[in-house]
C-alpha positions in Angstrom: 32.3 16.7 -5.1 29.0 18.0 -6.3 29.6 16.2 -9.6 30.4 13.0 -7.8 27.3 13.3 -5.6 25.1 14.0 -8.6 26.4 10.9 -10.3 25.5 8.9 -7.2 21.9 10.2 -7.1 21.1 9.8 -10.8 24.3 7.4 -11.0 22.7 -17.5 -30.0 22.8 -20.0 -31.7 19.6 -20.8 -33.5 16.8 -21.7 -31.1 13.1 -22.1 -31.2 11.1 -20.2 -28.6 7.4 -20.8 -27.9 5.4 -19.0 -30.5 8.5 -17.6 -32.2 10.4 -18.2 -35.4 14.1 -19.3 -35.2 16.7 -16.7 -36.1 20.5 -16.6 -36.5 22.3 -14.6 -33.8 23.8 -11.3 -35.0 26.8 -9.6 -33.4 26.6 -5.8 -33.1 29.5 -3.4 -33.4 29.8 -3.3 -29.6 30.1 -7.1 -29.5 26.7 -7.6 -28.0 24.5 -10.4 -29.5 20.9 -10.4 -30.6 18.7 -12.1 -33.1 18.3 -10.6 -36.5 14.6 -11.1 -36.2 13.7 -10.8 -32.5 11.7 -13.8 -31.3 8.3 -13.0 -30.1 8.7 -13.2 -26.3 5.5 -13.7 -24.4 4.9 -12.7 -20.8 4.8 -15.6 -18.4 3.8 -14.6 -14.8 6.6 -12.3 -13.6 9.1 -13.4 -16.3 8.8 -14.1 -20.0 9.2 -17.0 -22.5 12.6 -15.8 -23.8 14.0 -15.6 -20.2 12.7 -19.2 -19.6 14.4 -20.3 -22.9 17.7 -18.7 -21.7 17.5 -20.6 -18.3 16.9 -23.9 -20.2 19.8 -23.2 -22.5 22.1 -22.5 -19.6 21.1 -25.8 -18.0 22.1 -27.7 -21.1 25.4 -25.8 -21.3 24.7 -23.7 -24.4 25.9 -20.2 -23.3 25.5 -18.7 -26.8 21.8 -19.8 -27.0 21.2 -18.5 -23.5 22.8 -15.2 -24.3 20.6 -14.7 -27.4 17.5 -15.6 -25.5 18.3 -13.3 -22.6 19.0 -10.5 -25.0 15.6 -11.1 -26.6 14.1 -11.0 -23.2 15.9 -7.8 -22.4 14.6 -6.2 -25.6 11.1 -7.3 -25.0 11.0 -5.3 -21.8 8.6 -7.3 -19.7 11.1 -7.5 -16.8 14.8 -7.0 -16.0 15.9 -10.6 -15.6 16.9 -11.0 -19.2 19.1 -7.9 -19.1 20.7 -9.0 -15.9 21.5 -12.5 -17.1 22.8 -11.3 -20.4 25.1 -8.9 -18.4 26.4 -11.7 -16.3 27.3 -13.8 -19.3 29.1 -10.8 -20.9 31.0 -10.3 -17.6 31.7 -13.9 -16.6 31.9 -16.1 -19.7 35.4 -16.2 -21.0 34.3 -17.0 -24.6 31.6 -14.4 -24.7 33.1 -11.8 -22.4 32.4 -8.2 -23.4 32.7 -5.6 -20.7 31.2 -2.8 -22.7 28.0 -4.9 -23.3 28.1 -6.0 -19.6 28.2 -2.4 -18.5 25.3 -1.5 -20.8 23.1 -4.3 -19.5 24.0 -3.8 -15.8 23.3 -0.1 -16.1 19.8 -0.8 -17.4 19.1 -3.0 -14.4 20.9 -0.9 -11.8 18.9 2.2 -12.8 15.6 0.3 -13.0 13.0 0.0 -10.2 13.7 -3.8 -9.8 14.3 -4.1 -6.1 15.4 -7.7 -6.3 18.2 -7.8 -8.8 18.9 -4.1 -9.1 21.5 -4.1 -6.2 23.3 -7.0 -7.8 23.6 -5.3 -11.1 24.9 -2.1 -9.4 27.6 -4.2 -7.8 28.8 -5.6 -11.1 28.7 -2.0 -12.5 30.8 -0.8 -9.6 33.4 -3.5 -10.3 33.6 -2.5 -14.0 34.2 1.1 -13.1 36.6 0.4 -10.2 38.8 -2.0 -12.2 38.8 0.2 -15.3 37.3 -2.6 -17.5 35.8 -0.1 -20.0 38.6 2.5 -19.9 40.4 4.2 -17.1 39.2 3.4 -13.5 36.5 5.8 -12.4 36.4 5.9 -8.6 33.4 8.3 -8.5 31.2 6.0 -10.6 32.4 2.9 -8.7 31.5 4.6 -5.4 28.1 5.6 -6.7 27.3 2.1 -8.1 28.5 0.3 -4.9 26.4 2.8 -2.9 23.3 1.8 -4.8 24.0 -1.9 -4.3 24.3 -1.3 -0.5 22.1 1.6 0.2 19.3 1.6 -2.4 16.8 4.4 -2.6 13.7 2.2 -2.2 10.9 1.8 0.3 11.9 -1.9 0.7 15.7 -1.9 0.9 16.9 -5.1 -0.5 20.7 -5.1 -0.8 23.7 -7.1 -2.1 25.8 -7.7 1.0 28.9 -8.3 -1.1 28.2 -4.9 -2.7 28.4 -3.4 0.8 31.7 -5.1 1.4 33.1 -3.7 -1.9 31.7 -0.2 -1.1 33.6 -0.2 2.2 36.8 -0.8 0.3 36.1 1.7 -2.4 35.3 4.9 -0.6 37.1 8.0 -2.1 39.3 10.0 0.2 38.7 13.6 1.1 41.0 14.8 -1.6 39.1 12.8 -4.2 35.8 14.1 -2.9 37.2 17.7 -3.0 36.4 18.4 0.7 38.2 18.8 4.0 39.3 15.9 6.1 37.0 16.9 8.9 34.0 16.9 6.6 34.5 13.6 4.9 35.3 10.5 7.0 35.7 7.3 4.9 36.0 5.1 8.0 32.5 6.2 9.1 31.0 5.4 5.7 32.9 2.0 5.8 31.5 1.3 9.2 27.9 1.8 8.0 28.6 -0.2 4.8 29.9 -3.2 6.8 27.0 -3.0 9.2 24.5 -2.9 6.4 26.2 -5.8 4.6 26.0 -7.8 7.8 22.2 -7.7 7.6 22.5 -9.8 4.4 23.5 -12.9 6.4 27.1 -12.0 6.3 28.0 -11.9 10.1 31.7 -11.5 9.3 30.9 -8.0 8.2 29.6 -7.1 11.6 33.0 -8.1 13.0 34.7 -5.8 10.5 32.4 -3.0 11.4 33.1 -3.4 15.1 36.9 -3.5 14.4 36.5 -0.1 12.7 34.6 1.1 15.7 37.1 -0.1 18.2 39.9 1.5 16.2 38.0 4.8 16.2 37.6 4.7 20.0 41.3 3.9 20.4 42.3 6.9 18.3 39.4 9.2 19.4 38.3 9.5 15.8 36.2 12.6 15.3 33.5 10.8 13.3 32.3 9.0 16.5 30.4 12.1 17.6 28.7 12.4 14.2 27.9 8.7 14.3 26.3 9.1 17.8 24.2 12.0 16.6 23.1 10.2 13.4 22.3 7.0 15.4 20.0 9.0 17.7 18.3 10.6 14.7 17.8 7.2 13.0 16.4 5.7 16.2 19.3 3.7 17.4 18.9 4.9 21.0 21.9 2.9 22.3 24.3 4.8 20.1 26.8 4.3 17.4 28.2 0.9 18.4 24.7 -0.6 18.7 24.3 -0.1 14.9 26.7 -3.0 14.2 25.6 -5.0 17.1 22.0 -5.0 16.0 22.7 -5.7 12.3 21.6 -9.3 12.1 18.0 -9.6 13.3 16.4 -13.0 12.6 13.0 -11.7 11.6 12.4 -10.3 8.1 10.4 -7.3 9.3 13.0 -6.4 11.9 15.8 -6.7 9.3 14.0 -4.4 6.9 13.4 -1.9 9.6 17.1 -2.0 10.6 18.0 -1.3 7.0 15.7 1.7 6.8 17.3 3.2 9.9 20.9 2.7 8.8 19.9 4.0 5.3 18.9 7.2 7.1 22.3 7.3 8.8 24.1 6.8 5.5 22.1 9.7 4.0 23.1 11.9 6.9 26.8 10.8 6.9 27.3 11.4 3.2 25.3 14.6 3.1 28.0 16.3 5.2 30.1 16.4 2.0 27.3 17.6 -0.3 
């Protein structure tokens, strides 16, 4: 379990770019693509010229040119958008698919400080590990990656609601966590994941959270007492059920405050197994 928890906490075709010489794309041993002579990307507000060239290439349907431009943007290091878009092409494009390269790019973004696209990269990374796309399935790394997509360690908790949904369905059992059943309660973590995901304009996840809660009441699940205690500590004074029922505030500030509170609950719920 400690090893799993530690992993959670740590875990073109030729084109002319502005101010840059054209270069032939080169394929590396891992299948990733870059330019032999990296084009000179220039920063442009909060993005860069190579990222913009990649967007333009995608709009005209040239995936290879887009990939090379995004790889150049990633290498330039001005921002994470190029790495993320390159990772998506490696993951989604049937002709250019390369799950190893996708994992590498999504790892860079997931582990970065980019609060906007980081959670989305973590979701892709979780899918790669869960489905065994780069080897055997790794449930511990999948759980850690989905957790970062849903419960990011940031002052402003932006999330990927679909990542929360995937987390709820990818929680290791007590045996896989190496702890006793009374210590690790997957349904409790799933309840929190669905409630957090609901705050990302996914109201159906609130319904799924409440379904878990109703089942827990019907079976007198032991995690309800822990949830009530954690809800009080995280300033949900009306108790455990109110977490899911208050998960879709209309105002931005209220939504972010809700996320900070449920993030505290998640830390408490998962710390029981630490």
